[in-house]
C-alpha angles and dihedrals in degrees: 000000000000091000126281110282143049100345089054092049092044092054092044092052093044089052090048090054092051092045090061099039120132099181129057113211127149098187140026118310134216130007092308090050088232116190111231118223091246092053088051090051091048090053091049095049090047090055091048091050089060094047100037109015101167094057100038092046088062091055092046092049087051091049091051089057103036105026129110114259091271088042090056092049090050090051091050089049092050093050090052090058094058107023116023090195094050091046091050091048089050093052090047088055095050092046085089099049117102093193112134133217142164120263131203128197105174106301095345115101122193149154132247144167121231087243091057096044095042089050090053090049095052090048088055100246 
């Protein structure tokens, strides 16, 4: 564990935020470039993965199994940042999932299934 206390609670809160996410966005969204709570949580978990990989990895693995469709996509993206082989395996697994979520790229909002999104990631787009 990271150590009982604030960091553990912050990691747990960030993973819970991602687990319930309905939108996937890695940057600011809309004209105001607002950072969504899930995006902020993603960035936090990404930092913790660098600093405390063993503990954070357990949380990301849990998220990959138990998260919402957007949460699972966040988990696969996080794995990609620290272990390309694990990230690819996660995207392969999600390639068969029809769960839907909203996507944002800047001001452009869309919808995707995990199947579609994972297939794009595996193709390198």
